[in-house]
C-alpha positions in Angstrom: 9.1 11.6 7.5 5.5 11.9 7.8 2.8 14.3 6.9 -0.8 13.7 8.1 -3.1 15.9 6.1 -6.0 16.8 8.5 -7.4 19.7 6.5 -5.9 21.4 3.5 -6.8 24.3 1.2 -4.6 24.0 -2.0 -2.8 20.9 -3.1 -0.7 22.1 -6.0 1.5 20.0 -8.3 4.9 21.4 -9.1 7.9 20.0 -11.0 10.8 18.9 -8.7 14.3 20.3 -9.4 16.8 17.7 -10.5 18.9 16.3 -7.7 16.6 17.3 -4.9 16.0 14.8 -2.0 12.8 15.9 -0.2 10.8 14.1 2.4 7.1 14.4 2.8 6.4 17.0 5.5 9.4 19.2 4.7 9.0 22.9 3.9 9.8 23.5 0.3 10.6 26.6 -1.8 10.6 27.3 -5.5 13.9 27.9 -7.3 14.4 30.5 -10.1 12.9 28.1 -12.6 9.7 27.6 -10.5 10.7 24.0 -9.5 10.3 22.6 -6.0 13.5 22.5 -3.9 14.0 21.9 -0.2 13.8 25.3 1.7 17.3 26.4 2.7 19.6 29.5 2.9 19.7 29.8 -0.9 15.9 29.3 -1.4 14.6 30.7 1.9 11.1 31.9 0.9 8.8 29.0 1.8 6.2 28.0 -0.8 4.5 25.2 1.0 4.8 21.8 2.7 5.8 18.7 0.7 3.0 16.1 0.3 5.2 13.5 -1.5 8.6 12.0 -1.0 11.5 12.1 -3.4 14.2 10.0 -1.7 16.7 7.2 -2.2 15.8 5.3 1.0 12.5 4.5 2.7 11.3 7.0 5.3 7.6 6.2 5.4 5.8 6.5 8.7 4.9 3.5 10.7 7.1 1.0 9.0 10.3 -0.9 9.6 12.9 1.1 7.7 15.2 -2.0 7.5 12.7 -3.7 5.2 12.4 -0.7 2.9 8.7 -1.1 2.1 7.2 1.3 -0.4 3.8 1.5 -2.1 5.3 0.9 -5.5 8.7 -0.8 -5.1 9.6 -0.1 -8.7 9.7 3.7 -7.9 12.3 3.0 -5.2 11.1 5.5 -2.7 10.4 8.2 -5.2 6.7 9.2 -5.3 7.5 11.7 -8.0 9.1 9.3 -10.4 6.2 8.9 -12.9 5.3 12.5 -13.3 8.4 14.4 -12.0 5.9 16.5 -10.0 5.3 16.8 -6.2 2.2 17.6 -4.3 2.8 20.8 -2.3 0.1 22.0 0.1 -0.1 25.8 0.6 -2.6 28.6 1.5 -3.5 27.1 4.8 -4.6 23.9 6.5 -3.9 21.7 9.5 -1.3 19.0 9.4 0.6 16.6 11.7 4.3 16.2 11.0 7.5 14.8 12.4 9.7 17.2 10.3 10.7 19.6 13.1 13.8 20.7 15.0 14.4 19.7 18.6 13.5 23.2 19.9 9.9 22.8 18.7 9.3 20.0 21.1 9.3 22.4 24.0 7.4 25.3 22.2 4.1 26.6 23.6 0.9 26.1 21.7 0.3 29.0 19.2 4.1 29.6 18.9 5.2 30.8 15.5 7.2 28.3 13.5 9.8 29.1 10.9 11.7 27.0 8.3 15.4 26.0 8.4 16.7 23.6 5.9 13.2 22.2 5.3 12.3 21.6 8.9 10.1 23.6 11.2 11.8 25.4 14.1 11.2 28.2 16.6 13.9 30.6 15.4 13.9 32.5 12.1 17.6 32.0 11.3 17.0 31.8 7.5 14.6 34.7 7.3 11.8 32.5 6.2 9.0 34.4 8.0 6.3 32.6 9.9 5.4 29.3 8.1 3.1 27.8 10.7 1.7 28.0 14.2 1.9 25.1 16.6 -1.6 23.9 17.6 -0.6 20.6 19.4 2.7 20.1 21.3 5.0 17.2 20.3 3.7 13.8 21.3 2.7 10.4 19.9 0.1 10.2 17.1 -2.4 7.3 16.9 -1.9 5.0 13.9 -5.4 3.6 13.7 -4.0 0.1 14.3 -5.3 -1.5 17.5 -2.8 -1.6 20.3 -2.0 -0.2 23.7 0.3 2.8 23.2 -2.2 5.7 22.7 -5.9 5.9 23.1 -6.3 2.2 22.2 -4.1 2.5 19.1 -0.5 1.8 18.5 1.5 5.0 18.1 2.5 5.9 14.6 6.3 5.6 14.4 8.6 8.0 12.5 12.2 8.0 11.4 13.1 10.5 14.2 11.7 10.4 17.7 8.3 8.9 17.1 6.7 12.2 18.0 4.6 14.5 15.9 3.4 18.1 16.2 0.2 19.5 14.8 0.4 22.8 12.9 -1.7 25.4 11.3 0.0 26.2 8.0 0.0 30.0 7.3 1.8 30.1 4.0 
């Protein structure tokens, strides 16, 4: 998981529904109680993009997952543990994320992106409506750490394919 906040409009705080496992960068919805849940068939109307992780295993970008490093180890990969709330970005902005389906990797710039089970994709199979527009095709993202992979930086790794897309959020 990874979400790189380039520009954002609203960073809301919302309570997370019990039992939810949400990775930063996933598209989230609100349940009937107004709590954050991962967008899916049941909760198909997207509210925003998750700015925090509520997980049971490490999925932070640019780290060795086997070591399980986390900012606060006592929270055991749950950035919502102290407050029970999650940052959710909505109302626009530009982000880089690795939370996308395989079909997005070949999409054209400015293609509409929809949500399916919390990830961005090119087909509106869950009637989510347009969530974002692709502004940069899938590729490596610089980490800011000196190296040789990309523009003098090491590429930022991810738990999937080490590629990121850049989007304009429209919800």
